[in-house]
N, C-alpha and C positions, 0 to 999 in steps of 0.2 A: 399716612403721615409717617415720616422717617426721622429718627434722630441721627445726627451725624457729628463726627468730630471735626468737620471742615465745612462750616456754614458760609464762610467768606474766605477769600484769598487775599493775602497781603504779599505773599511771595510763593513761588512754586518751584520745587526742585526734586530731583530724583535721588534715591528712591522715595516714592510717595505712597502713603498708606491712608486708608479711610475705613471707618467702621460704621455700618448702618444697623440701627435697631429700631423696632417699634417702641414708642414710649411705654414704660411699664404701666402707667395709669390707664392707658387704653386697654392693655391686656387684662388687667385686674377687673376693669369695668365689665368687659365682655364675659369673663368667667362668672362674676357675681350675677350679672343680668341673665346669663344662660341658666344658672342654677335656680334663680327665682322663676324665670319663664317656664322652664321645664319641670322644676322640682315640685311645685305645688300641685299641678295636674297629675304628675306621676304618683305623688303620695296619695292623692284621692283614688287613683286607679288601684294601687296596691291594697289600700284599705277595703275597697269594694271587692277585690279578688279574695282577700282573706276572710271577709265576712260572708262571702257567697252572694253578694249583691251586685256583681258585675253584670251589666246588661249591654246589649248591642248599642244602645244609645250613647253609652259612655266611651265607646271605642275611639271616636274622633279625638278624644283627649290625647291619644298616642301621638297625634301630630305635634302637640306642644312638647312632648317628650323628645321626639326626633329633632325638632328645630332647636330646642334647648341644649341637647347633647352636641349638636353641630356648633352652636355658639360657644359652648365651653371649650370644645376642642380647638376652635379658632383662636380663642383667647390664650389657651396654653401654647399653641403654636407661636403666636406673637410673643409670648413671654420668653420662650427659649430661643427664638429665631435671632441669629446674629450673622451678619455678612461682613467679612473682612476682605478688603481689596488692597492689593499691593501692585505698584508699578515700578519697574526697573527700566534700564535702558534697552533691555532686550524683550521683555515679556510682561504680560498682565496675568496675575494669579488671583483667583477668587475662592474663598473658603466660606461655605454657607452651612450653618448649623440650624436644624429644625427638629420637629418631633419625629421625623422620619430618619434622622441620622445626620451625618456630615457628608457634604458633597464638595469636592475640590476639582477645579479645572484651571488650565493655563492656556494662554493664546499668545503667539508672537506679536509683539507690538507692531511689527511691519505689516500685519494683516489688517490693521485699522486704517480707514480711509482718511481720518483726520479728527480734529476736535470741533464739535458743533456747538455754536452758541445760539441760544434762543431765549425767549421770555415766556413765562406762564403767569396766569392770574391766581392769586392766593386771597383768602378771605380771613379777616380778623373781626369777629363780631359782625356788624352790618357793613363794614367797609371792605372794599376790594382794592387790591394793589398788584403791581407787576414786579416780578423778581427775575433776575437773570440766572440761567442754568448753563453749565458747561458739561458736555457729554462726550466721552470717547466713542466715536461713531464707527460701528462695524456693520457690514452688509447684513449680517444675521442679527435680528433684533435682540435675541436672547443674550448676545455677547456685548451689547452696548453698556457702557459703564458711566454712570453719573458721577462726575468728579466733584461738583459743588453746586449747591442751590442757595439762593438768597443774596445774589450780587445786586447792587443797585444797577438798574438798566443803563444808566449813563456810563457806568464803568465796564459794561459787558464786553465791548469791542476791545478795549485795552487789555483786559484780563484774558480774553480769548487769544489775542496775539502773543501774550507772554507765555501761556501754557503751550500753545502750538509751537512756538520757537524752542521751548525747553525740550519738548518731546520730538522735535524734528518732523512734525506732521503738518498737513495742510490745515488752514483755518476754514471752517465750513459755516455758511450762513444761508438761511432760506430766503429767497427772493422770488416773489410771484409763484410760489409753489414748487420751486426747484432749488436744489442745493448749489450754491456758488462757492467754488474752491479758490483759495489763495494759497500759493505755496509759501513755505517759510521764508524763502529769500525775498519775497515780494511784500512782506508785512511792513507796515509803516511807510510804504512808498506812496507819494502823491500821484494824482492822475497824470501830472506832467512827466514824472519819472517813468511811469508805466508806459506812457505813449512814446517816450524817447527810446525805450527798450523794445518797442513794438509789441508790447503785451496788452495794449489797449487800443482798440480800433475806434477812431472818431469819424463819424459820417455826418458831415454838415454841408448842405448845398445852399450857398447864399442866394442862389437864383430862385429858391422855393419861396412861394408867397407866404408872408407872415400871417399866422392864424388870426382870425377876427378877434379872439380874446386877448391879444397882445398888441402893444404898441412898441415899436423898435426904433431907436434913434442911435446914431453913431457920433461919439465924441472923438473927432479926428485928432485933436491935440494930445489926448492921453491914450489914444488907441483903445478906447473902452466902448462897450455897448451899454446902453441904458434901456432897460425893458420895463414897461409898466403894464400891469394887468388891467383889463377893462371889463371883462365879462366872466362871471363865475357861474358854475352849474351847481347850484345848491341842491342837496338831496332832500327834495320837498316831501317825499313819502315818509322817509325816516323822521324828518322834523315834525310832520303832522302827527305821527305816532307818539313822538316825544311830547307833543303838546296835549295829546289825548289823556295820558295818565294823570298828570297834575290837574288837568281840567276836570277829570272825573272826581278827584278828591275835593276840588273846590266846589263843584255842584252839590255833591253829597253833604259836605260839611256845612254849607250855607242854606241848603234847601230842605234837608231832612232833619227834623227835630231830634230824632232818636240818636243821630250820629254827632259826636262831640264837635264843637266849633273849631277845635284845633286842626281837624282834618282840612277844613276849608282854608284856614290860614296857611297851613303847610302847602296846599295846592296852589294858592295864590302866589306865594313867594317863589316857588319853582317855575310857575307859569311865567312870571315876570322875568326871571333870569333867562329862560329859554327864548322868550320874545326879544329880550335885550340882545342876546347873542345873535339872533337872526338879523336884527336891525344892524348890528355892528358889521356882520359879514356882508350885508347888502350895501352899506355906505362906504366901506373902506376898500382901498386898493393897495397893491404892493408895487414898490419900485425897486428894481434890481440893477445894480451897476456891476458889470463884469469887465475885468481887465486882467492882464497877465499877472498882476500882483495879487489878485484875489477878488472876492465878492463882497459888496456892501448892500445891505438890505434896509429899506425904509418902509414904514406904514403911512399911507396917505389917508387922511381923514378930512371931513368937511371943515374941520377947525384948524387944519394945518398939517405939517409933516412931523412925524415923530422921529426921535434921534435914530441914526443909522447904526446897524450892527455890522462890524467888519470881520470877515473871515479870510485870513491869509491863504494864498494858493497852496502853500506847502502843507497846510492842515487837511486839505480836502483829498480824501483817498478814494472816493467814488461819488458819482452823481447818478442817481437812479430814480425811476418813477415807481411809487409804491405807497404803502400805508405807513404812517408814523405810528409810534406807540400809542398815541391818542386815538388811533383808529381813523384819522382823517387822511384822505387820499391826496397826494401831491407829489412834489419833487423833493427828494432828500439829498442834502449835501452831507455825506457821510464823513465823520471825524472820530478820532479816538475819544474826544471829549463829549461826544453825543451828537446825534444827527440834528441837522437844522432843516426845518420844513419850510418850503416856499411854494407859491402857486397853489394855495389851498383852493379846492373845489374848481380848479380849471378843467376844461375838457381834456380828454386824453391826448388828442392831437396837438393841443397847445403845450401840454407838459412834455411830450416827446420832442417838439421843436425847441422848447426852452432848454431841455437837457442837452441836446446836440449843440445848441448855440453856446451854452456855458462851457461845455467840454472843448469846443473848438477854440475859444479864447484862452482858457486856462492852459491848454497844452501847446500854445504857440511858442 
């Protein structure tokens, strides 16, 4: 855990500086814990040695002395450690202070491949949440510099573009295990602009048979395609595992007298929510209207059609198959304001067809 003087970005300019430190309370806790852990056994050993009562059986206590000393040194290291990062238009400089002294190094900014944006999971109490991270990316891992952590995930792409533009470096994002690079001059361009500049290749063959999971209709008056999902591929194994955990709580809470009833109630509530989610995914479908002006999304339920969500074409900067931040696999309409997930739980071949189809219409 690091303390930083830049947990969020509202603006980014050069020169830029950041200081990283381990929170003081963590360092003090380790020092005190190490003194207690190793101090008490060490005191007992010293007393035995002075009184002549030191025996072979007491020597394993030296293990506590060794571990305790290591914990104390780690706490002292955290207490004095300070990392100062400075960026200018030409170079990156880093000054690190520790128990071993002060180390300073510099690196030309031009040696960095770009600014990488990604999300990590953080915990607070029993809750888990995602935060966005911006990192100055270098081929050598030791020279990578974390610029900021704690961005709202929905703001990550916009902040990534701002920082990349300021530094004159590419914006990097991980897609399907590989880094995708966008040059500074291509930031904020829609898929239509990229296609016109021949920086985006669109491969759509209208003669290819429509996948079984999709229904495709053409609205010739508005030059739009209307696509309706028909068949989802739900992750049954993962869902069964998800049902197993609250189910176990429910059985234990209601069937075993020694276990509090609240466990059973807790399990029943979560079991109901999971089953409800499964039923919802099974009975609902998506309708997607694609035209040169943009994409409109509706959810179709047995009780009618829910209000549509409109996404203008100029906002869509990428259309890709992958996982959303929720962990659900589908088709992502990538925007600065946050990705929009469509085609949840569709087979991969249907998602690929849907992607090519949407790109073909948007880039016309």
